[in-house]
C-alpha positions in Angstrom: 163.3 123.1 -200.7 165.3 120.0 -199.9 165.3 120.5 -196.1 162.8 120.7 -193.3 163.5 121.7 -189.7 162.4 118.8 -187.5 164.1 119.6 -184.2 166.0 122.4 -182.3 169.1 121.8 -184.5 167.9 118.9 -186.6 166.9 118.9 -190.2 165.4 116.4 -192.6 167.0 116.4 -196.0 165.1 114.7 -198.8 167.6 113.0 -201.1 164.9 112.7 -203.9 166.2 109.2 -204.5 165.9 108.1 -208.1 163.9 111.3 -208.8 161.3 110.5 -206.2 160.6 112.8 -203.3 159.5 111.3 -200.0 161.3 108.0 -200.3 164.8 108.3 -198.8 165.7 110.9 -196.2 169.0 111.7 -194.4 169.3 114.0 -191.4 171.5 116.9 -190.4 172.4 118.1 -187.0 173.7 121.7 -187.0 176.1 123.1 -184.5 179.8 123.1 -183.7 180.1 119.5 -184.9 177.9 119.3 -187.9 176.7 115.7 -188.2 175.2 114.0 -191.2 173.1 110.9 -190.4 172.9 108.6 -193.4 174.1 109.5 -196.8 171.6 108.2 -199.3 172.4 106.5 -202.6 175.7 107.2 -204.5 173.5 108.6 -207.3 172.0 111.2 -205.0 175.0 112.5 -203.1 174.9 115.8 -205.0 171.4 116.4 -203.7 172.7 116.0 -200.2 175.4 118.6 -200.9 172.6 120.9 -202.3 170.7 120.4 -199.0 173.7 121.3 -196.9 174.1 124.5 -198.9 170.5 125.3 -198.4 171.2 125.1 -194.7 174.2 127.4 -195.0 176.6 124.5 -194.3 179.8 124.2 -196.2 180.9 120.5 -196.7 184.2 121.5 -195.0 182.1 122.2 -191.8 180.8 118.6 -191.5 182.6 116.8 -188.7 180.7 113.5 -188.3 179.2 111.3 -191.0 177.1 108.4 -189.7 175.8 105.8 -192.1 173.4 103.8 -189.9 174.2 100.7 -191.9 175.8 99.8 -195.2 172.8 99.3 -197.4 173.0 101.4 -200.5 170.2 103.8 -199.7 172.0 104.7 -196.4 175.7 104.4 -197.1 176.1 104.4 -200.9 177.0 108.1 -201.1 179.4 108.1 -198.2 182.7 107.9 -200.1 181.6 110.5 -202.6 180.6 112.9 -199.8 183.9 112.4 -197.9 185.8 113.6 -200.9 184.0 116.9 -200.4 184.3 116.9 -196.6 187.9 117.0 -195.6 187.3 117.3 -191.9 184.6 114.6 -191.6 185.1 111.4 -189.7 182.8 108.4 -190.3 181.3 106.6 -187.4 179.8 103.1 -188.1 179.2 99.9 -186.4 182.3 97.6 -186.2 180.6 95.1 -188.5 180.1 97.8 -191.1 183.6 99.1 -191.3 185.0 96.4 -193.6 182.2 97.0 -196.1 182.8 100.8 -196.1 186.6 100.4 -196.6 186.1 97.7 -199.3 182.6 97.7 -200.7 183.3 94.9 -203.3 181.4 92.2 -201.4 178.5 94.6 -200.7 178.3 95.5 -204.4 178.3 91.8 -205.4 175.5 91.0 -202.9 173.4 94.0 -203.8 173.7 93.2 -207.5 172.4 89.6 -206.9 169.3 91.2 -205.2 168.6 94.1 -207.5 170.3 93.3 -210.8 172.7 95.4 -212.8 170.2 97.8 -214.3 168.9 98.9 -210.9 172.4 99.1 -209.5 173.3 101.5 -212.2 170.5 103.7 -211.0 171.5 103.4 -207.4 175.2 104.1 -208.2 178.1 102.1 -206.8 179.7 102.9 -203.5 183.4 103.7 -203.5 186.0 102.8 -200.8 186.5 105.0 -197.8 190.1 105.3 -196.3 190.3 103.2 -193.2 191.8 106.1 -191.3 188.6 108.1 -191.7 186.3 105.4 -190.2 185.8 105.0 -186.4 184.1 101.7 -185.3 181.5 101.8 -182.6 180.2 98.8 -180.6 176.9 98.2 -178.7 176.6 101.6 -177.1 178.6 104.8 -177.6 178.2 108.4 -176.5 178.9 111.0 -179.2 179.3 114.7 -178.2 177.9 117.0 -180.9 178.8 120.3 -179.2 176.8 123.0 -177.3 175.7 120.4 -174.8 174.1 118.2 -177.3 175.0 114.5 -177.2 173.7 111.4 -178.9 173.7 107.8 -177.7 174.6 105.4 -180.5 172.9 102.0 -180.1 173.5 98.7 -181.8 170.3 97.8 -183.7 170.5 94.4 -185.4 167.7 92.5 -187.1 167.3 94.4 -190.3 171.0 94.1 -190.8 173.9 92.9 -188.5 175.7 96.2 -189.0 172.9 98.7 -188.1 172.9 101.4 -185.4 170.3 103.8 -184.2 170.9 107.2 -182.5 169.1 109.0 -179.6 169.6 112.7 -179.2 169.1 112.9 -175.5 168.1 116.6 -174.9 165.3 116.5 -177.4 164.4 112.8 -177.1 164.7 112.4 -180.9 165.4 108.9 -182.1 167.0 108.2 -185.4 165.6 104.7 -186.0 167.5 103.7 -189.2 165.6 100.7 -190.7 164.6 99.3 -187.3 161.0 100.3 -188.1 158.8 99.6 -191.1 158.4 101.8 -194.2 155.6 104.3 -194.4 155.7 106.4 -197.6 153.9 109.8 -197.4 151.3 108.9 -200.0 150.5 105.4 -198.7 148.6 104.7 -195.4 150.1 101.2 -194.7 153.4 100.1 -193.4 155.7 97.8 -195.3 158.1 95.7 -193.2 161.7 96.2 -194.1 163.4 92.8 -194.0 165.9 92.6 -196.8 168.3 89.8 -197.7 170.8 88.5 -196.9 170.7 89.0 -193.1 167.1 89.6 -191.9 166.7 88.0 -188.4 163.2 88.5 -186.9 164.1 87.7 -183.4 166.8 90.3 -183.3 164.6 92.8 -185.1 161.9 92.4 -182.4 164.6 92.7 -179.7 165.8 95.9 -181.3 162.4 97.4 -181.4 161.9 96.4 -177.8 165.1 98.2 -176.8 164.2 101.3 -178.7 160.8 101.4 -177.2 162.4 101.8 -173.8 164.4 104.9 -174.8 161.5 107.2 -174.1 161.7 109.0 -177.4 159.2 111.8 -178.2 159.7 111.6 -182.0 161.1 109.1 -184.5 163.2 110.3 -187.4 162.9 107.5 -190.0 164.6 107.1 -193.3 161.5 105.9 -195.2 160.1 108.5 -194.5 160.0 111.5 -192.2 159.1 112.4 -188.7 156.7 110.2 -186.6 155.1 111.4 -183.4 153.0 108.3 -182.9 156.0 106.6 -181.4 154.5 103.6 -179.7 152.2 102.9 -182.6 155.1 102.8 -185.0 156.9 100.3 -182.8 153.9 98.1 -182.2 152.9 98.2 -185.9 156.5 97.3 -186.9 156.4 94.2 -184.7 152.9 93.1 -185.7 153.3 93.7 -189.5 156.7 92.0 -189.6 155.4 88.8 -188.0 152.1 88.9 -190.0 154.0 89.2 -193.3 156.5 86.6 -192.3 153.6 84.2 -191.5 151.9 84.9 -194.9 155.2 84.5 -196.8 156.0 81.3 -194.9 152.6 79.8 -195.8 153.2 80.6 -199.5 156.7 79.3 -199.5 155.7 76.1 -197.7 153.0 75.7 -200.3 155.5 75.9 -203.2 154.7 79.4 -204.3 157.5 80.9 -206.4 159.2 84.1 -205.1 157.8 86.3 -207.9 154.3 85.1 -207.4 154.6 85.7 -203.6 155.8 89.2 -204.3 152.9 90.0 -206.5 150.4 88.7 -203.9 152.1 90.9 -201.2 152.0 93.9 -203.5 148.2 93.4 -203.9 147.9 93.2 -200.1 150.1 96.3 -199.5 148.2 98.3 -202.1 144.9 97.4 -200.6 146.1 98.4 -197.1 147.6 101.6 -198.5 144.4 102.7 -200.0 145.4 102.6 -203.6 144.7 100.4 -206.6 147.4 97.9 -207.5 148.1 99.7 -210.8 148.6 102.9 -208.8 151.0 101.3 -206.3 154.3 103.2 -206.8 157.3 101.5 -208.4 159.6 102.3 -205.5 157.0 100.7 -203.1 156.9 97.6 -205.3 160.7 97.4 -205.0 160.4 97.7 -201.2 157.9 94.9 -201.1 160.0 92.7 -203.4 163.1 93.2 -201.2 161.1 92.5 -198.0 159.7 89.2 -199.4 163.1 88.2 -200.8 164.6 88.7 -197.3 161.9 86.6 -195.8 162.3 83.8 -198.3 166.0 83.7 -197.6 165.5 83.7 -193.9 163.0 80.8 -194.1 165.4 78.9 -196.3 168.2 79.3 -193.7 165.9 78.3 -190.9 164.5 75.2 -192.6 
């Protein structure tokens, strides 16, 4: 099973990213205007189509596709999916649109972070026709049919082109990467602060805004449903600043990036309740990306 029902009309779809279950989820809202929230990597778009079939949804029924931001694990598959979804319109933040229409700069930036080998595993995004993308600003209401609506909120900090969505009737909040990563088999949270545009003040502001929404459950991309809403928000704020402080101390002391990454992997493994040699590769990649983002932020702020 690729899909799990998590709300009245809402389903979690595990993209099994890079062959690993429980790492990257997207969400589906069924109804008159079938909506796909996030798209996963380019290399896993066929898994998304399999999940839709499992739900009895034809790709031609999908009306809205909403990549919460343009990072490859959220938007990489968008162009491929649109080729199968002739009626779908993409909704994205106005700062994301240019990267969806022309992903060349995004690909260049991601390749600098991950390297060509990993980029081949992720898959490269393809351009989306500009006429199929609708830009949204700081707050937009989206009618999903049958009385269901979503409030689309600007959610910067993790990325300047990120949005979150609140389904009002059920008080379900799709957080995007506004909150930290908690993989199912690890107890601890990994902050998600990637390069090149991590901004801690804006991230904390976004978390504060989302806290005020009164959500009863959080649907997070990495990974799954969280009912401990306030704890997730508070832990995100605390962990982000704790890690930033530790990384700053290492950077100020002349610690090289790779060495700092290894130290934070040891810390994350200990907090996650596993030995360092048992710490999953995908979690190591998350830690590395987080530390890289912090190093770049500290360099900009110096």
